[in-house]
N, C-alpha and C positions, 0 to 999 in steps of 0.2 A: 504494499500499499504506499502511496506517496501523496504529497500535498504540498503545493507551491503557494506562498503567500507573497504578494507584491507589497512590500512594506514602504510606506511613504516616509515614516519616521527614520528608518534605516537607510532608504534611498537605494535599496536593491532587494531582489527576491530572497526569501528564506524557504529552504526546503526541508520538509519532514519526510521521514521514511521509516517503516517497518519491514526491515529486509528478512527478518525470521518470523517466529511466531509470538513475539512478545514485546520486547524492548522497542521504544520509539526514539529515533535519532533526530537531530537537527543540524543543518548546515547554515550557520550563521554567517559565513564568509561572503555569501553573495556571488561568488564566482564559480561554484559547483565543485570547488576542489576537494570537498569532504563529503562524498557521496556515501550513503549507506551507514555502515559501521565505522567509517571513517569520522563521521560527525560526533557531536556530543550527545550523550543520552540526556533526555529532558527528565527533571526531578520536580517533586512538589514545590508549589509556590513560586514557579517561574525560575527556578534555579537550574544550574548545571551540575551540582553536586548535592548528594543528600539521598532522600527517598526517591528511587527511581521509578518513573510511571512506565507502565507497561499496558497493553491491549491485545488480547488474543482472539478477539472476535472477527467477524467478517464484514461488519457494517461500515460502510464508507462514512455515512453520516456521523456515527459515534466516533470514529477516527478523526474525522475533521473537527468536531466539537472538542475533543481532548486537545488536539493540537492548537486550535484556536484559543481555547481557555488558557493554555500554558503560554502561548505567545503574548496574550494581553497582560498576564502576570509578569512576565519577563520584562516588558516594556514598562510597565508601573515600576518595577524595581530598579530598572536602569536609568530612566529618565524623570522619574518624580523625587 
């Protein structure tokens, strides 16, 4: 599963992926240089370290919701 969010605040796309059956990864570089497991695992509270968020279902809507919620929390932490 993959999701790309075109972030106005960061000025580049942010790519989320779930290459296996659980952990969700994010590439915040904007250049696609860290696809799949080369990216950072997303964690609770918009963090990149801590309680790792995973999703093992097959619903694109649920995956999208998890990624968007994490990204909103990440932006709040980084820019407020």
